[in-house]
N, C-alpha and C positions, 0 to 999 in steps of 0.2 A: 742811707735810709733812716730816716728818724721812726717809720711805722707807718700802718696800714691800718684800713677800715673793710670788712669784708660783710657787705649786707645779703642775705639769701632771702628769697619769697618762695613756698611752696606754690605753685602754678595747678595743685590738682584743686582744688575749688573753682578756680577758672573756668579749667575744662569741664568740669563737671557743672557749672553755670551754664557754659555756654551750649553743652550738651541738652540741658532743659530746653535752653532756650528753642533751639534747633526743634525738639520735638513737640514742643506748643507751637511753634510756628506751623509744622505741619501738621498737627490736629487742628489748629484753628483754620489753617488754608482747605480742608478737607471739611470742616464743619461747614466752611462760607461754601464752598463748591456746592454741598447737598443742600443748604439752605437755599443759595440761587436757584438750584436746579429744582428744588419743591417748589418755591418761588414763581419761576417760570411757567413751569408744568400748570398751577393753579392758575396765575396770569392768562397763559394761554386760553386755558379750559373756558377761563371766563371771558375773555375777547371772544372766542370762535365760536360761544353758543349760539348767537344768534345766525352765524353760517350754517350751522347745523338746522337749526330750526327752518331757515329758507332751504336747505338740500331735503329735510323731511317734507317740504310742502312740493317740491318740487318731484321727488316720486310718487307722491301720493297723485300730482295730476297728471304724473305720467302714467301712473296704472288705472288712474278715471280720468279722461279729459272733461268730466262735467263734475265733479269732486265740488265740495263745497269748503273743504282745506284752505285754509289762508294761513299766512304768516301771523302768528299773534303779535299782540302790541309788546314791543321791545322795551317801552319804559327808559329808554336812552336817548341823549341829545346828541347822536354822533350821524357819523356817515351812513355806518349798518344800518340803524334805523332809518334813515332817508330811503335807502334802498330796497326796505323791506314796503316803506308805502308806497312806493313806485312799483313793485313787486305786483303787490295786493290789487294796485290799480289796473294794472294789466291783465291781471288772472280774471279782474271783475269784468274788463271790457271784451276781454276773449268769451267769457260765459256769456255777454249778452249778446255777441256775435252768430255763438251757437247755438243760443235758445230762438234768436231771430229765423236764423236759416232753418230749422226745425220747423218752428210756427207755421213759416212763409212753405216750406214744403205740405205741412198737414194742411194748411188753409187751403191751398191751390188744389192739391188734390182731391179735397173734399168738396170744394166749388165745381170744380170741373166735373166731376162723376154724373152728375144729372144733366148739362148740355151733352155730354156724348153719348149718353144712354138717349138721351132724345133724337142727336143725329141719327144714331145706330139701329134705333127703331124706324125711322122714318128711311132710311136707305134699305132696310129690311123689305117694308112696305114696297116700295119702289120697286125694288129686284122682285116683287112677288108679281103684283098687279099694277104697278103704275105706267108700266110700259104700255099699256092697253085703255089705260085710264086717265083721261087729261087733267078731271078733277084730283084725284089724289096725285098725281103728278105736280100740278099747282101747288096744291095744301101743303103737302110735304116739301117741297122746295123754298117754300114760303117760309115754313118753322125752321129747317134746317140752317137758311141766311140769317133768321132774327136769332139763334141762336149761337151760331157761328159770331155776331158780332155782338151778342153778350160775354160772349168768353174773350173776344179781342180785347172789351173794354175790360172786364175783370183781370185778365193779365197785366193790363197797364196801370193799373190802380193796384195791383199788388207791387210791381217792381214799385211806384211810385212810394208806397206805404213802404217798403225795404230802406229806400234812399232816405226816408225822412226819419228813420229811424239812424242813420248814421251823419247826421249834421256837422257831428264835432269834425269830421275828417275832414268836409269838401268845402264845408262854408262857416268856417269859426270866425271869418274876418269881414264879412259882407253886411252891408247897412243902405238902407233904404227910408228914404222920405215917407211916411206913413200919410200924413195929410195928403199929398199928391197922388198916392196909388189908389185909397179911400176914393178920393174926390174922381178919379179912373174908373175908380170899379163901379159908383155908382152912376156915370154919366153913361158908360157902357151899358148896363143892364137897363136904366131907362130909355136908351135907345132900341134894345133887341126885343123889349116887352111893353111896348106901347098902350096895351089895354089894362096895366098895370099903373096906380098912384105910387111914384117914390117921393121920399121925402129925406131929404138930409139935414140934419142939427151939426153943425161945424162948430162947435165953441175952441177950437183952436186959433184958426184962421191964419196960421202961419207953419213953415213947416217945423215939422217937428220927426227928429231920424230915432230908428232902433236898427239895433246889432240885428239883419234879418236879411236875406235873401230876397231882391224883390220880386221874384218869381213863387217865391213860397208863401210871401205875403200875398200876393196876389190869386194863388191857388186857395189860399184858404179863403179868402173873401167871395172868390167865387163860388166855394162849396156851401158857403152858409147864406149868399144869396141865391143861389141855384133852390137849395131846399126850401127857403121862405116861398120862392114864386113857385116850387112844385107842387107845396101845402094848402097854398093858400087858394084853395076852389071857389070860396064865398066871396069873401073879401078880399080884393085886388089889391092890398095897400101893404106897402114895405116900407117899415122906418128904419134909416140907417142914420148911426148917431157916432161923435167923436168925441172924445174929451181926453184932458189929461189930469194928472196932481204931479207932485215934487218928483215922485221916481216910475209912475208908467204912464202909457199912452193906451186907452182903452177904445175899443171899437165893437159897436152894440149892432145885432141884425134883429129886427121884429119883425114879423108878423102875424098875423091874424085869421089862421088858418084853423087846421085841425085840433092842434095842440097834441100835449104828451101827459100820459098818465104817469103818478105819482111812482109807481111800481115799474116803469119803464124809464125814468130821469136815468139813474145809475147807471144802465146799461146801454144808454144811445152810443156812446163814443164805444163799445166793442168790437171787435171785428166782424163783418157778417151779419150785424145784430139790425133788424129790421122791426119797428114797432109794429107794423102790420105786415106780415109777408106779401099776402096776396095785393093789397094795393101798392105794396114799395115793389115788387115785381111789377106789377102793371105798369109803372112809372118809368120802369127801365134801369131800377139799380140794385147795387149790388151791396150795399150796407157798410161799405168802405169809405165813403165821403168825411163822416164825421171822426173816424177814427186815424185817417191821414191828418185831418186837421189837428188833432189833438196831438199827435205825434210832433207836427211841424212848430205848433205853437210852445209845446213844452220845451222842444228839442232847442230853441232859444230861450231859453230860462221864462218863459211866459204862462200863464195860465188861460184855462179856459172853461165857460159855465154856461149852465142852461136854467132857465127859468119858464114853466109851463104851465099853462092851464087847458084843461080837455074843451074843444070847445072854441078856447077864447084866442087859441095862439100861443106862440113861444118868443121869448128872446136869448140870445146866445150872443154871449160876450167874451172877449179876451181882450188880455194884458199884455203887455210888452213893455220891458223895463228901456225907459229912455235913454239913449245914447249920452252918456255923458264924459267918455275920453275925450280928450281936447283933440289929440292928432287925429284919431278915426273920424271927429265930426268935422275937423278941417278939412280932411281927404272927401268924407264924404260931400259936403257943399262944394268942393273945387270940382267933383267928378259931375256933380248935379249941373254946375254951370258948365262946364265943358260941352256935356250934352247936348245944352240947350243951344250954346252957341254954333256947335256944327249942324243941328236940326235946322235952326234959325238960318243959315248964310247957304244950304245945301238945296232946300227942299224950294220947291217955285211955289211962288205966290199963292195965297188962298188956301194952300195942304198944310194941316197941322202936322207936329212933327210927331212921330211914334214914338211912344215910350217902352213900348214891351220888348224886352229883352228875346231874340230867337233862338238863342243857344238854349236854352230850355225852358219853351212855352209852359205856360200852366195847362192844367187840364180842362180846359173851357168846353171842351166836348164829352166831356165823361159824365155821368148821371153820378150824384153822388147821395146818399140816403142819411135821415135821421136814425 
C-alpha cells in the first residue's frame, strides 16, 4: 500500500435544504389550492349570475303570473344571454295571451249583458200576459229572435278577434296574391250591390304577393267594403284602389258617406266602439269589424289608417309588406298555378273556378262597424 485519500462531506446542509424545499413545496401547493378555490368560487359566481337572475324572474312569475318582471339585459355575448332573450320573449307572449283572454271574457260578458236582459224581459212578459195577447207574443218573439241573432254574430266576431291576435301561431307562412283577391272582392261587391257605383283603380296590373292568409285578406276587404256600403246613405259610390311601392302593397277603400269626426278618428279601431251608437245598432253592427281588421293587418306586419271628413266620407288604407323571399314567392306562384290548373280541368265549361278556401270562410255575413 502506497497510501490512500479520504474525502468527507457533511450532508446536514443537504438535508436541511431538502427539508426547506419540501416545506416550500407544501406551502406553495396550499397557496395554489387556496387561490384556485378562490378563483373558482368567484368565476362560478360570475358565470352563474345570469342563472340567478333567471331564477329570480321565474320565482316572480310563479308568485304573480301577471308580473312585469323580466330578466335584465345581461350584456354578454354567450348562450346564457340568448337564453334570457328567448325566456323574456316567451314571458311577453304568455302575458299577451293572458291579457287577451281576460279582455275577451270581460268584453263578451259586458256585451252579452244587454241582449240577455232583453230576452229575459220579453220571456217574463210572455209568461205574464203573452199567453192571451197575440200582439205581445209576436212582438216578444220577434225581439228575442233579433237579440239571439245579434248574440250569435257577437260571439262569432269575438272568436274571430281572438284568432286574429294569434296569427303568429297558425298562419306565419301563408301567402296570397293581393291583386287577385282585391279584384275578386271588387267583383263580388259589384254583383251584391247593383245599386252602388264601384270603381277600381288598379295600378299594379300584375300579381303581387304578400305574406297573409287569403281568408284573412278577404275578411279585411269585406269589413272595409261593407262599412263603405253601410255608411253611404246618400251618394252610393265606392272607390277601390290598389298600388305598390318598393316595400309595400297598398289597398284603399273610399266612400262618400257620413264621415267621421276628428274626435272619433283615434277610437274607431277600439273594440265595441261605435261612432254613433244608435245608428250603428240600427245597422246591425257590434263595433268589432275595424278592430278585427286592425289586428289582422298588424298581425302580418302591416299598417291600417283612416282619413275622414264629416259629411264627405272616409278613406281606409292598409299596407302589407310585399313578399320578397324567393322560396316563398316561388311556392306561392306554384300553388296559384296548381289551383288554376285543377279548377280549369275539373269544372264544366262556362263555370268560373272557385277561389274561396272553404276551410275557414271569411265573415261575409257578419256586421262590422266603424
